[in-house]
C-alpha positions in Angstrom: 67.6 -5.8 -156.3 67.0 -4.2 -152.9 67.4 -0.4 -152.5 67.7 1.7 -149.4 64.9 4.3 -149.0 64.6 7.2 -146.6 61.2 8.2 -145.2 60.0 11.3 -143.5 56.8 10.8 -141.6 54.5 12.3 -139.0 52.1 10.7 -136.6 49.7 11.2 -133.7 51.0 8.9 -131.1 48.0 8.9 -128.9 46.8 5.4 -129.5 50.2 3.7 -130.1 52.7 2.0 -127.7 55.5 4.1 -129.0 57.7 3.6 -132.1 59.3 0.2 -131.4 57.7 -2.9 -132.7 56.0 -5.0 -129.9 54.0 -8.2 -130.0 50.3 -7.8 -129.4 50.5 -3.9 -129.3 50.0 -1.3 -132.1 53.3 0.7 -132.7 54.3 3.0 -135.4 57.1 0.7 -136.6 54.8 -2.2 -136.7 52.2 -0.4 -138.8 54.9 0.7 -141.3 56.5 -2.7 -141.6 53.1 -4.3 -142.0 52.1 -2.1 -145.0 55.7 -2.4 -146.5 55.6 -6.2 -146.2 52.3 -6.2 -148.1 53.9 -3.9 -150.8 57.1 -6.0 -151.2 55.7 -9.5 -150.5 58.3 -10.2 -147.9 59.3 -9.0 -144.4 60.7 -5.5 -144.1 62.7 -4.0 -141.3 62.1 -0.2 -140.8 64.8 1.6 -138.8 63.8 4.8 -137.1 65.9 7.8 -136.1 64.7 7.2 -132.5 62.2 5.4 -130.4 59.5 7.7 -129.3 57.6 6.5 -126.1 53.9 5.5 -125.9 51.7 8.5 -126.5 54.4 10.7 -128.0 54.0 12.4 -131.4 56.2 13.3 -134.3 56.0 15.9 -137.1 59.2 14.8 -138.7 60.5 11.3 -137.9 63.1 10.0 -140.3 63.3 6.2 -141.1 65.0 3.9 -143.6 64.3 0.5 -145.0 65.7 -1.7 -147.8 62.9 -2.5 -150.3 62.7 -4.7 -153.4 60.2 -3.0 -155.6 59.6 -1.6 -159.1 57.6 1.4 -157.7 59.0 4.8 -157.8 59.5 6.8 -154.5 56.3 8.8 -155.1 54.4 5.5 -155.8 55.7 4.0 -152.5 54.6 7.1 -150.7 51.2 7.0 -152.2 50.9 3.3 -151.4 51.9 3.9 -147.7 49.5 6.8 -147.3 46.6 4.8 -148.9 47.0 1.8 -146.5 48.4 3.3 -143.3 46.0 4.4 -140.6 44.8 8.1 -140.7 47.0 9.0 -137.7 50.2 8.1 -139.5 51.3 9.9 -142.8 54.4 9.7 -144.9 55.6 13.0 -146.1 58.4 12.1 -148.3 60.1 9.0 -149.8 63.6 9.2 -151.4 66.1 6.6 -152.5 69.1 6.9 -150.1 72.7 5.7 -150.3 73.3 2.1 -149.3 75.1 3.2 -146.0 72.4 5.6 -144.9 71.1 4.6 -141.4 68.4 6.7 -139.9 69.6 6.2 -136.3 73.3 6.1 -136.6 73.6 8.9 -139.1 71.5 11.4 -137.1 73.6 14.3 -135.7 70.8 16.1 -133.7 67.1 16.2 -132.6 64.6 18.8 -131.9 61.6 18.2 -129.5 58.8 20.5 -128.5 56.8 20.1 -125.2 53.5 21.9 -124.9 51.7 22.8 -121.7 48.4 24.7 -121.3 47.5 26.8 -118.3 44.4 28.7 -119.4 41.2 28.9 -117.5 39.1 26.9 -120.0 39.8 23.3 -120.8 41.6 22.9 -124.3 38.9 20.5 -125.6 40.4 20.1 -129.1 44.0 20.1 -128.0 43.7 17.8 -125.0 45.6 15.0 -126.7 48.6 17.2 -127.5 49.1 19.3 -124.3 49.9 18.9 -120.7 47.1 20.9 -118.7 48.6 22.6 -115.7 46.7 23.2 -112.6 48.6 26.5 -112.0 50.9 28.9 -114.0 54.6 28.5 -113.5 57.1 31.3 -113.2 58.6 31.6 -116.8 61.8 33.5 -115.7 62.6 31.0 -112.9 62.3 28.2 -115.5 64.4 30.0 -118.0 67.1 30.6 -115.4 67.1 26.9 -114.5 67.1 25.9 -118.2 70.5 27.6 -118.6 71.9 25.1 -116.1 70.7 22.1 -118.2 72.4 23.5 -121.4 75.7 22.0 -122.4 77.3 18.7 -122.1 76.3 16.8 -118.9 75.8 13.3 -117.7 72.0 13.0 -117.7 71.8 9.6 -116.1 69.4 10.9 -113.5 67.1 12.3 -116.3 66.7 8.7 -117.7 64.1 6.2 -116.9 66.2 3.3 -117.7 68.3 2.5 -114.5 70.1 -0.4 -116.3 71.4 1.9 -119.0 75.0 0.5 -119.9 75.9 3.0 -122.6 77.1 6.5 -121.9 74.6 8.8 -120.6 76.6 12.0 -121.5 74.5 14.1 -123.9 74.8 17.7 -125.3 71.8 19.9 -125.1 72.7 23.1 -127.0 69.4 24.9 -127.0 66.4 25.2 -124.6 63.8 27.8 -125.3 60.8 28.5 -123.1 58.1 30.7 -124.7 54.5 31.6 -123.9 51.8 32.1 -126.6 48.6 33.0 -125.0 47.6 30.1 -122.7 50.3 27.8 -124.2 53.8 27.2 -122.9 56.3 25.6 -125.2 59.6 24.1 -124.2 61.9 23.5 -127.2 65.0 21.3 -126.8 67.8 20.6 -129.3 70.6 18.3 -128.7 72.9 15.6 -130.1 70.5 13.0 -128.7 68.2 12.2 -125.8 67.9 9.3 -123.3 64.7 7.5 -122.5 62.1 10.0 -121.1 64.9 12.7 -120.8 62.9 15.5 -122.3 59.8 14.8 -120.2 62.0 14.7 -117.1 63.6 18.0 -117.9 60.2 19.5 -118.4 59.1 18.0 -115.1 62.0 19.5 -113.4 61.7 22.9 -114.9 58.0 23.0 -114.0 59.0 22.2 -110.3 61.2 25.3 -110.5 58.5 27.3 -112.0 56.1 26.4 -109.2 58.6 27.2 -106.6 59.0 23.5 -105.4 62.7 23.4 -106.5 65.4 26.1 -106.5 68.0 26.6 -109.2 70.6 25.5 -106.8 68.8 22.2 -106.5 69.0 21.8 -110.3 72.7 22.1 -110.0 72.6 19.5 -107.3 70.4 17.2 -109.4 72.9 17.4 -112.3 75.8 16.4 -110.1 74.0 13.5 -108.7 73.3 10.1 -110.3 69.9 9.4 -108.5 66.7 9.6 -110.7 64.6 10.5 -107.7 66.3 13.8 -107.2 65.2 15.2 -110.5 61.5 16.3 -111.1 58.7 14.0 -112.2 58.2 12.8 -115.8 55.8 15.1 -117.6 52.9 13.2 -119.4 53.6 11.8 -122.8 50.9 13.7 -124.7 52.7 17.1 -124.7 55.9 15.8 -126.4 56.4 15.9 -130.1 59.6 15.2 -132.2 60.0 18.1 -134.5 63.2 17.4 -136.5 66.0 15.1 -136.9 69.3 16.6 -138.2 71.8 14.9 -140.6 75.1 16.2 -142.0 
């Protein structure tokens, strides 16, 4: 009999074409389904809490899948970690209720975007940070971030121009903190559109460099045109930190 299992995993997304399964490309979902099919002897569909883009990382992605196996959750985790590539790891496997759905049941997500503006190249962190050519004004970015908090139509912070579903989202927390040569942007919200966090970071950096005023950020929020927002920050600086459930 099939049972529904909940997975918590982490991955370095550097060499993957994102989460979602794609023909002829390595993806996180594809790798997981491949190993689970080997374990169960039949095709398995893995449902993720979201679809991280190519090059984006995760410390706590949540997923679920229905499996027919005699192995315990601990044995499933050991099997996955034995056969998955070294840049994907399963932290936890638990049996879940039959109605648990990793995407539909999620109530919030946290992302962290990391920038580096030090004088010496971050050789060992280069795959996980956006290296800035000049330092931004932290206070100006924090002031602009206040405008992005709350419930807004974030259509112009989305890379999908054909988005048919609602583009209204709630971003309830944005923190911008410096630790030495590292600047970390932390976002928490009910959900995020395609590239939304990266576009918000790109917009805030434009403010920090004096290329955009806070008044312009208000104008961007009122508009429905993608080109009025800032550029999309590179993928490697973004990491999914947590997915919330009731």
